[in-house]
Backbone as XML, in Angstrom:
<?xml version="1.0"?>
<chain id="A" units="angstrom">
  <residue number="1" name="MET">
    <atom name="N" x="142.327" y="96.133" z="-19.955"/>
    <atom name="CA" x="141.881" y="94.809" z="-19.558"/>
    <atom name="C" x="141.941" y="95.173" z="-18.020"/>
  </residue>
  <residue number="2" name="ILE">
    <atom name="N" x="142.929" y="96.102" z="-17.387"/>
    <atom name="CA" x="142.739" y="95.900" z="-16.014"/>
    <atom name="C" x="141.476" y="96.542" z="-15.548"/>
  </residue>
  <residue number="3" name="THR">
    <atom name="N" x="141.023" y="96.964" z="-16.062"/>
    <atom name="CA" x="139.742" y="97.445" z="-15.758"/>
    <atom name="C" x="138.827" y="97.460" z="-16.017"/>
  </residue>
  <residue number="4" name="GLN">
    <atom name="N" x="138.417" y="96.188" z="-17.170"/>
    <atom name="CA" x="137.408" y="95.666" z="-16.855"/>
    <atom name="C" x="137.284" y="93.984" z="-16.240"/>
  </residue>
  <residue number="5" name="ASN">
    <atom name="N" x="138.266" y="94.017" z="-15.663"/>
    <atom name="CA" x="139.019" y="92.702" z="-14.966"/>
    <atom name="C" x="138.454" y="93.331" z="-13.246"/>
  </residue>
  <residue number="6" name="ARG">
    <atom name="N" x="138.915" y="94.435" z="-12.958"/>
    <atom name="CA" x="138.480" y="95.187" z="-11.931"/>
    <atom name="C" x="136.673" y="95.650" z="-11.803"/>
  </residue>
  <residue number="7" name="THR">
    <atom name="N" x="136.335" y="95.911" z="-12.695"/>
    <atom name="CA" x="134.092" y="95.708" z="-13.271"/>
    <atom name="C" x="134.112" y="94.586" z="-12.528"/>
  </residue>
  <residue number="8" name="SER">
    <atom name="N" x="134.496" y="93.855" z="-13.477"/>
    <atom name="CA" x="134.132" y="92.152" z="-13.180"/>
    <atom name="C" x="134.044" y="91.579" z="-11.781"/>
  </residue>
  <residue number="9" name="ALA">
    <atom name="N" x="135.020" y="92.135" z="-11.072"/>
    <atom name="CA" x="135.066" y="91.603" z="-9.858"/>
    <atom name="C" x="134.439" y="92.344" z="-8.458"/>
  </residue>
  <residue number="10" name="PHE">
    <atom name="N" x="133.886" y="93.597" z="-9.290"/>
    <atom name="CA" x="133.151" y="94.332" z="-8.300"/>
    <atom name="C" x="131.848" y="94.222" z="-8.412"/>
  </residue>
  <residue number="11" name="ILE">
    <atom name="N" x="131.290" y="93.462" z="-10.080"/>
    <atom name="CA" x="130.226" y="93.121" z="-10.289"/>
    <atom name="C" x="129.778" y="91.944" z="-9.220"/>
  </residue>
  <residue number="12" name="TYR">
    <atom name="N" x="130.955" y="90.725" z="-9.123"/>
    <atom name="CA" x="130.477" y="89.479" z="-8.914"/>
    <atom name="C" x="131.010" y="89.638" z="-6.812"/>
  </residue>
  <residue number="13" name="SER">
    <atom name="N" x="131.262" y="90.836" z="-6.411"/>
    <atom name="CA" x="131.710" y="90.963" z="-5.022"/>
    <atom name="C" x="129.997" y="91.740" z="-4.765"/>
  </residue>
  <residue number="14" name="ALA">
    <atom name="N" x="129.594" y="92.631" z="-5.439"/>
    <atom name="CA" x="128.488" y="93.092" z="-5.146"/>
    <atom name="C" x="127.159" y="92.179" z="-4.899"/>
  </residue>
  <residue number="15" name="ALA">
    <atom name="N" x="127.345" y="91.249" z="-6.048"/>
    <atom name="CA" x="126.470" y="89.673" z="-5.818"/>
    <atom name="C" x="126.545" y="89.211" z="-4.361"/>
  </residue>
  <residue number="16" name="ALA">
    <atom name="N" x="127.930" y="88.778" z="-4.104"/>
    <atom name="CA" x="128.538" y="87.881" z="-2.985"/>
    <atom name="C" x="127.701" y="89.133" z="-1.355"/>
  </residue>
  <residue number="17" name="LEU">
    <atom name="N" x="128.088" y="90.265" z="-1.576"/>
    <atom name="CA" x="127.965" y="91.015" z="-0.426"/>
    <atom name="C" x="126.123" y="90.948" z="-0.117"/>
  </residue>
  <residue number="18" name="ILE">
    <atom name="N" x="125.280" y="91.346" z="-1.665"/>
    <atom name="CA" x="124.372" y="91.217" z="-1.000"/>
    <atom name="C" x="123.513" y="89.631" z="-0.823"/>
  </residue>
  <residue number="19" name="LEU">
    <atom name="N" x="124.065" y="88.585" z="-1.140"/>
    <atom name="CA" x="123.791" y="87.416" z="-0.748"/>
    <atom name="C" x="123.801" y="87.345" z="0.847"/>
  </residue>
  <residue number="20" name="THR">
    <atom name="N" x="124.978" y="88.107" z="1.502"/>
    <atom name="CA" x="125.518" y="87.692" z="2.973"/>
    <atom name="C" x="124.844" y="88.293" z="3.983"/>
  </residue>
  <residue number="21" name="ALA">
    <atom name="N" x="124.036" y="89.620" z="3.483"/>
    <atom name="CA" x="123.173" y="90.270" z="4.330"/>
    <atom name="C" x="121.961" y="89.677" z="5.018"/>
  </residue>
  <residue number="22" name="PRO">
    <atom name="N" x="121.486" y="88.551" z="4.095"/>
    <atom name="CA" x="120.394" y="87.793" z="5.245"/>
    <atom name="C" x="120.809" y="86.963" z="5.981"/>
  </residue>
  <residue number="23" name="LEU">
    <atom name="N" x="122.294" y="86.183" z="5.843"/>
    <atom name="CA" x="123.329" y="85.424" z="6.778"/>
    <atom name="C" x="123.682" y="86.132" z="8.287"/>
  </residue>
  <residue number="24" name="ILE">
    <atom name="N" x="124.381" y="87.363" z="7.763"/>
    <atom name="CA" x="124.280" y="88.154" z="8.909"/>
    <atom name="C" x="123.057" y="88.585" z="9.695"/>
  </residue>
  <residue number="25" name="ALA">
    <atom name="N" x="121.896" y="88.605" z="8.817"/>
    <atom name="CA" x="120.611" y="88.972" z="9.898"/>
    <atom name="C" x="120.136" y="88.010" z="10.606"/>
  </residue>
  <residue number="26" name="MET">
    <atom name="N" x="120.168" y="86.879" z="9.835"/>
    <atom name="CA" x="119.743" y="85.659" z="10.711"/>
    <atom name="C" x="120.478" y="85.506" z="12.312"/>
  </residue>
  <residue number="27" name="GLN">
    <atom name="N" x="122.063" y="86.335" z="12.313"/>
    <atom name="CA" x="122.395" y="86.002" z="13.374"/>
    <atom name="C" x="122.134" y="87.275" z="14.543"/>
  </residue>
  <residue number="28" name="PHE">
    <atom name="N" x="120.925" y="88.252" z="13.888"/>
    <atom name="CA" x="120.903" y="89.599" z="15.114"/>
    <atom name="C" x="119.016" y="89.200" z="15.505"/>
  </residue>
  <residue number="29" name="THR">
    <atom name="N" x="118.343" y="88.356" z="14.783"/>
    <atom name="CA" x="116.784" y="88.196" z="14.699"/>
    <atom name="C" x="116.107" y="87.095" z="13.845"/>
  </residue>
  <residue number="30" name="THR">
    <atom name="N" x="115.513" y="86.232" z="14.787"/>
    <atom name="CA" x="114.680" y="85.060" z="14.420"/>
    <atom name="C" x="113.645" y="85.427" z="13.275"/>
  </residue>
  <residue number="31" name="GLU">
    <atom name="N" x="113.565" y="86.744" z="12.913"/>
    <atom name="CA" x="112.096" y="87.251" z="11.921"/>
    <atom name="C" x="113.239" y="86.879" z="10.206"/>
  </residue>
  <residue number="32" name="VAL">
    <atom name="N" x="114.562" y="86.166" z="10.200"/>
    <atom name="CA" x="115.339" y="86.303" z="8.937"/>
    <atom name="C" x="115.215" y="84.488" z="8.890"/>
  </residue>
  <residue number="33" name="ASN">
    <atom name="N" x="114.466" y="84.140" z="8.216"/>
    <atom name="CA" x="115.264" y="82.188" z="8.880"/>
    <atom name="C" x="115.325" y="81.429" z="7.103"/>
  </residue>
  <residue number="34" name="TRP">
    <atom name="N" x="116.285" y="81.735" z="6.579"/>
    <atom name="CA" x="116.625" y="81.389" z="5.663"/>
    <atom name="C" x="117.534" y="79.454" z="5.593"/>
  </residue>
  <residue number="35" name="SER">
    <atom name="N" x="116.952" y="78.955" z="4.704"/>
    <atom name="CA" x="117.409" y="77.324" z="4.608"/>
    <atom name="C" x="118.234" y="77.942" z="3.737"/>
  </residue>
  <residue number="36" name="ALA">
    <atom name="N" x="118.974" y="76.863" z="3.617"/>
    <atom name="CA" x="120.143" y="76.297" z="2.235"/>
    <atom name="C" x="119.659" y="76.433" z="0.858"/>
  </residue>
  <residue number="37" name="SER">
    <atom name="N" x="118.686" y="75.659" z="0.902"/>
    <atom name="CA" x="117.786" y="76.283" z="-0.023"/>
    <atom name="C" x="117.441" y="77.358" z="-0.628"/>
  </residue>
  <residue number="38" name="ASP">
    <atom name="N" x="117.337" y="78.671" z="0.135"/>
    <atom name="CA" x="117.356" y="79.524" z="-0.316"/>
    <atom name="C" x="118.301" y="80.251" z="-0.183"/>
  </residue>
  <residue number="39" name="PHE">
    <atom name="N" x="119.392" y="80.172" z="-0.204"/>
    <atom name="CA" x="120.950" y="80.585" z="-0.203"/>
    <atom name="C" x="121.154" y="80.348" z="-1.322"/>
  </residue>
  <residue number="40" name="LEU">
    <atom name="N" x="120.808" y="78.773" z="-2.158"/>
    <atom name="CA" x="121.166" y="78.688" z="-3.243"/>
    <atom name="C" x="120.506" y="78.919" z="-4.391"/>
  </residue>
  <residue number="41" name="ILE">
    <atom name="N" x="119.186" y="78.996" z="-4.568"/>
    <atom name="CA" x="118.159" y="79.715" z="-5.138"/>
    <atom name="C" x="119.010" y="81.356" z="-5.113"/>
  </residue>
  <residue number="42" name="MET">
    <atom name="N" x="118.875" y="81.865" z="-4.322"/>
    <atom name="CA" x="118.867" y="83.166" z="-4.605"/>
    <atom name="C" x="120.402" y="83.398" z="-4.901"/>
  </residue>
  <residue number="43" name="GLY">
    <atom name="N" x="121.608" y="82.375" z="-4.536"/>
    <atom name="CA" x="122.505" y="82.753" z="-5.016"/>
    <atom name="C" x="122.206" y="82.598" z="-6.996"/>
  </residue>
  <residue number="44" name="ALA">
    <atom name="N" x="122.204" y="81.691" z="-7.327"/>
    <atom name="CA" x="121.965" y="81.476" z="-8.464"/>
    <atom name="C" x="121.587" y="82.787" z="-9.749"/>
  </residue>
  <residue number="45" name="LEU">
    <atom name="N" x="120.233" y="82.875" z="-8.654"/>
    <atom name="CA" x="119.504" y="84.678" z="-9.258"/>
    <atom name="C" x="120.726" y="85.548" z="-9.356"/>
  </residue>
  <residue number="46" name="LEU">
    <atom name="N" x="120.993" y="85.459" z="-8.278"/>
    <atom name="CA" x="122.386" y="86.981" z="-8.219"/>
    <atom name="C" x="123.529" y="86.546" z="-8.996"/>
  </residue>
  <residue number="47" name="PHE">
    <atom name="N" x="123.786" y="85.551" z="-8.681"/>
    <atom name="CA" x="125.286" y="85.111" z="-9.409"/>
    <atom name="C" x="124.830" y="84.624" z="-11.080"/>
  </residue>
  <residue number="48" name="THR">
    <atom name="N" x="123.566" y="84.614" z="-11.501"/>
    <atom name="CA" x="123.117" y="84.745" z="-12.983"/>
    <atom name="C" x="123.125" y="85.982" z="-13.583"/>
  </residue>
  <residue number="49" name="THR">
    <atom name="N" x="122.382" y="86.864" z="-12.765"/>
    <atom name="CA" x="122.456" y="88.402" z="-12.926"/>
    <atom name="C" x="123.244" y="89.054" z="-13.447"/>
  </residue>
  <residue number="50" name="ALA">
    <atom name="N" x="124.886" y="88.413" z="-12.108"/>
    <atom name="CA" x="125.783" y="89.443" z="-12.538"/>
    <atom name="C" x="126.737" y="89.199" z="-13.637"/>
  </residue>
  <residue number="51" name="PHE">
    <atom name="N" x="126.278" y="87.107" z="-14.004"/>
    <atom name="CA" x="127.421" y="87.281" z="-15.012"/>
    <atom name="C" x="126.571" y="87.575" z="-16.440"/>
  </residue>
  <residue number="52" name="ALA">
    <atom name="N" x="125.369" y="87.787" z="-16.550"/>
    <atom name="CA" x="124.579" y="88.568" z="-17.552"/>
    <atom name="C" x="124.967" y="90.080" z="-17.702"/>
  </residue>
  <residue number="53" name="VAL">
    <atom name="N" x="125.038" y="90.344" z="-16.497"/>
    <atom name="CA" x="125.689" y="92.148" z="-16.704"/>
    <atom name="C" x="126.959" y="92.371" z="-17.367"/>
  </residue>
  <residue number="54" name="ASP">
    <atom name="N" x="127.485" y="91.277" z="-16.777"/>
    <atom name="CA" x="129.104" y="90.975" z="-16.633"/>
    <atom name="C" x="129.217" y="90.837" z="-18.132"/>
  </residue>
  <residue number="55" name="PHE">
    <atom name="N" x="128.524" y="89.803" z="-19.246"/>
    <atom name="CA" x="128.375" y="89.854" z="-20.451"/>
    <atom name="C" x="128.420" y="90.790" z="-21.209"/>
  </residue>
  <residue number="56" name="VAL">
    <atom name="N" x="127.318" y="91.401" z="-21.521"/>
    <atom name="CA" x="127.199" y="92.608" z="-21.874"/>
    <atom name="C" x="127.769" y="93.726" z="-21.391"/>
  </residue>
  <residue number="57" name="LEU">
    <atom name="N" x="128.123" y="93.900" z="-20.345"/>
    <atom name="CA" x="129.315" y="95.235" z="-20.747"/>
    <atom name="C" x="130.858" y="95.066" z="-21.713"/>
  </residue>
  <residue number="58" name="LYS">
    <atom name="N" x="130.924" y="93.305" z="-21.523"/>
    <atom name="CA" x="131.929" y="92.980" z="-22.361"/>
    <atom name="C" x="131.690" y="93.130" z="-23.609"/>
  </residue>
  <residue number="59" name="LYS">
    <atom name="N" x="130.263" y="92.858" z="-23.829"/>
    <atom name="CA" x="130.094" y="92.632" z="-25.660"/>
    <atom name="C" x="129.533" y="93.743" z="-26.129"/>
  </residue>
  <residue number="60" name="VAL">
    <atom name="N" x="128.845" y="94.637" z="-25.436"/>
    <atom name="CA" x="128.350" y="95.467" z="-26.132"/>
    <atom name="C" x="129.157" y="96.894" z="-26.108"/>
  </residue>
  <residue number="61" name="LYS">
    <atom name="N" x="128.848" y="97.302" z="-27.156"/>
    <atom name="CA" x="130.299" y="98.472" z="-27.545"/>
    <atom name="C" x="129.250" y="99.834" z="-26.720"/>
  </residue>
  <residue number="62" name="THR">
    <atom name="N" x="128.353" y="100.089" z="-27.318"/>
    <atom name="CA" x="127.238" y="100.990" z="-27.419"/>
    <atom name="C" x="127.040" y="101.579" z="-25.693"/>
  </residue>
  <residue number="63" name="LEU">
    <atom name="N" x="127.060" y="102.627" z="-25.626"/>
    <atom name="CA" x="126.431" y="103.467" z="-24.119"/>
    <atom name="C" x="124.751" y="103.195" z="-24.132"/>
  </residue>
  <residue number="64" name="LYS">
    <atom name="N" x="124.445" y="103.635" z="-24.891"/>
    <atom name="CA" x="122.843" y="103.362" z="-24.981"/>
    <atom name="C" x="122.154" y="101.985" z="-25.214"/>
  </residue>
  <residue number="65" name="SER">
    <atom name="N" x="123.214" y="100.897" z="-25.687"/>
    <atom name="CA" x="122.739" y="99.797" z="-25.458"/>
    <atom name="C" x="122.586" y="99.033" z="-24.052"/>
  </residue>
  <residue number="66" name="ARG">
    <atom name="N" x="123.697" y="99.383" z="-23.773"/>
    <atom name="CA" x="124.536" y="99.056" z="-22.585"/>
    <atom name="C" x="123.514" y="99.197" z="-21.542"/>
  </residue>
  <residue number="67" name="LEU">
    <atom name="N" x="123.116" y="100.375" z="-21.335"/>
    <atom name="CA" x="121.897" y="101.096" z="-20.305"/>
    <atom name="C" x="121.019" y="100.171" z="-20.707"/>
  </residue>
  <residue number="68" name="ILE">
    <atom name="N" x="120.415" y="100.090" z="-21.327"/>
    <atom name="CA" x="119.297" y="99.172" z="-22.247"/>
    <atom name="C" x="119.252" y="97.634" z="-21.597"/>
  </residue>
  <residue number="69" name="LEU">
    <atom name="N" x="120.198" y="97.002" z="-22.059"/>
    <atom name="CA" x="120.316" y="95.602" z="-21.443"/>
    <atom name="C" x="120.266" y="95.376" z="-19.872"/>
  </residue>
  <residue number="70" name="VAL">
    <atom name="N" x="121.134" y="96.595" z="-19.264"/>
    <atom name="CA" x="121.778" y="96.235" z="-17.905"/>
    <atom name="C" x="120.212" y="96.291" z="-17.130"/>
  </residue>
  <residue number="71" name="PHE">
    <atom name="N" x="119.770" y="97.964" z="-17.413"/>
    <atom name="CA" x="118.245" y="97.798" z="-16.828"/>
    <atom name="C" x="117.398" y="96.767" z="-16.894"/>
  </residue>
  <residue number="72" name="GLY">
    <atom name="N" x="117.172" y="95.917" z="-18.438"/>
    <atom name="CA" x="116.782" y="95.315" z="-18.732"/>
    <atom name="C" x="116.506" y="93.793" z="-17.339"/>
  </residue>
  <residue number="73" name="ILE">
    <atom name="N" x="117.926" y="93.539" z="-17.489"/>
    <atom name="CA" x="118.642" y="92.648" z="-16.739"/>
    <atom name="C" x="117.935" y="92.829" z="-15.458"/>
  </residue>
  <residue number="74" name="LEU">
    <atom name="N" x="118.451" y="94.474" z="-14.491"/>
    <atom name="CA" x="118.003" y="94.216" z="-13.451"/>
    <atom name="C" x="116.815" y="94.239" z="-13.224"/>
  </residue>
  <residue number="75" name="ALA">
    <atom name="N" x="115.692" y="94.759" z="-14.013"/>
    <atom name="CA" x="114.203" y="94.314" z="-13.800"/>
    <atom name="C" x="113.698" y="93.382" z="-13.940"/>
  </residue>
  <residue number="76" name="LEU">
    <atom name="N" x="114.172" y="92.257" z="-14.464"/>
    <atom name="CA" x="113.563" y="91.223" z="-14.792"/>
    <atom name="C" x="114.297" y="90.607" z="-13.240"/>
  </residue>
  <residue number="77" name="LEU">
    <atom name="N" x="115.283" y="90.846" z="-13.115"/>
    <atom name="CA" x="115.624" y="90.197" z="-11.599"/>
    <atom name="C" x="114.738" y="90.567" z="-10.659"/>
  </residue>
  <residue number="78" name="ILE">
    <atom name="N" x="114.473" y="92.170" z="-10.577"/>
    <atom name="CA" x="113.691" y="92.035" z="-9.866"/>
    <atom name="C" x="112.202" y="91.397" z="-9.873"/>
  </residue>
  <residue number="79" name="LEU">
    <atom name="N" x="111.585" y="91.288" z="-10.982"/>
    <atom name="CA" x="110.021" y="90.785" z="-10.965"/>
    <atom name="C" x="110.503" y="89.422" z="-10.337"/>
  </residue>
  <residue number="80" name="ILE">
    <atom name="N" x="111.232" y="89.012" z="-10.738"/>
    <atom name="CA" x="111.556" y="87.122" z="-10.214"/>
    <atom name="C" x="111.821" y="87.458" z="-8.700"/>
  </residue>
  <residue number="81" name="TRP">
    <atom name="N" x="112.702" y="88.279" z="-8.354"/>
    <atom name="CA" x="112.733" y="88.510" z="-7.152"/>
    <atom name="C" x="111.233" y="88.371" z="-6.250"/>
  </residue>
  <residue number="82" name="ALA">
    <atom name="N" x="110.555" y="89.372" z="-6.599"/>
    <atom name="CA" x="109.372" y="89.690" z="-6.176"/>
    <atom name="C" x="108.274" y="88.627" z="-6.104"/>
  </residue>
  <residue number="83" name="GLU">
    <atom name="N" x="108.155" y="88.198" z="-7.451"/>
    <atom name="CA" x="107.258" y="87.026" z="-7.399"/>
    <atom name="C" x="107.627" y="85.890" z="-6.432"/>
  </residue>
  <residue number="84" name="MET">
    <atom name="N" x="108.800" y="85.754" z="-6.401"/>
    <atom name="CA" x="109.578" y="84.317" z="-5.673"/>
    <atom name="C" x="109.259" y="84.160" z="-4.129"/>
  </residue>
  <residue number="85" name="ALA">
    <atom name="N" x="109.107" y="86.188" z="-3.832"/>
    <atom name="CA" x="108.983" y="86.572" z="-2.351"/>
    <atom name="C" x="107.431" y="86.775" z="-1.748"/>
  </residue>
  <residue number="86" name="VAL">
    <atom name="N" x="106.797" y="87.544" z="-2.309"/>
    <atom name="CA" x="105.733" y="87.720" z="-2.766"/>
    <atom name="C" x="104.512" y="86.997" z="-3.523"/>
  </residue>
  <residue number="87" name="GLY">
    <atom name="N" x="104.756" y="86.379" z="-4.784"/>
    <atom name="CA" x="103.949" y="85.969" z="-5.567"/>
    <atom name="C" x="102.785" y="86.636" z="-6.462"/>
  </residue>
  <residue number="88" name="ILE">
    <atom name="N" x="103.633" y="87.773" z="-7.007"/>
    <atom name="CA" x="102.418" y="88.865" z="-6.954"/>
    <atom name="C" x="102.008" y="88.734" z="-8.469"/>
  </residue>
  <residue number="89" name="PHE">
    <atom name="N" x="102.379" y="87.676" z="-9.009"/>
    <atom name="CA" x="101.424" y="87.042" z="-10.269"/>
    <atom name="C" x="100.784" y="86.002" z="-10.185"/>
  </residue>
  <residue number="90" name="GLY">
    <atom name="N" x="100.997" y="85.189" z="-9.126"/>
    <atom name="CA" x="100.706" y="84.101" z="-9.016"/>
    <atom name="C" x="100.840" y="82.586" z="-9.561"/>
  </residue>
  <residue number="91" name="SER">
    <atom name="N" x="101.890" y="82.771" z="-9.894"/>
    <atom name="CA" x="103.032" y="81.492" z="-10.741"/>
    <atom name="C" x="103.334" y="80.407" z="-9.793"/>
  </residue>
  <residue number="92" name="PRO">
    <atom name="N" x="103.816" y="79.436" z="-10.447"/>
    <atom name="CA" x="103.925" y="78.363" z="-9.801"/>
    <atom name="C" x="105.401" y="78.548" z="-9.120"/>
  </residue>
  <residue number="93" name="ILE">
    <atom name="N" x="106.318" y="79.511" z="-8.859"/>
    <atom name="CA" x="107.630" y="79.590" z="-8.732"/>
    <atom name="C" x="107.153" y="80.766" z="-7.042"/>
  </residue>
  <residue number="94" name="ALA">
    <atom name="N" x="105.924" y="81.148" z="-6.948"/>
    <atom name="CA" x="106.058" y="81.822" z="-5.788"/>
    <atom name="C" x="104.918" y="80.529" z="-4.447"/>
  </residue>
  <residue number="95" name="GLY">
    <atom name="N" x="105.326" y="79.245" z="-5.134"/>
    <atom name="CA" x="105.510" y="78.803" z="-3.864"/>
    <atom name="C" x="103.734" y="77.913" z="-3.467"/>
  </residue>
  <residue number="96" name="SER">
    <atom name="N" x="102.659" y="79.086" z="-4.473"/>
    <atom name="CA" x="101.192" y="78.654" z="-4.025"/>
    <atom name="C" x="100.932" y="77.451" z="-5.124"/>
  </residue>
</chain>
């Protein structure tokens, strides 16, 4: 149980650490200009992903199934992030 708690803490800490990168960058350059809504949306995306990965790691028992599901979740995160950032598919969430 202790290792499960440590794994969960690591997953959620990694999401928080990723979210602090633009906050720190905003202090040193004007090229990074995030608003509160940007942080809210990215925080929701990161913590939803962290929750999904944590859920898979707790509920799925076989290593092969875990790997497939976690890589699928991370691939979905990357696709959504890329669409929101540059609009590679031209969907309405790209802001166009």
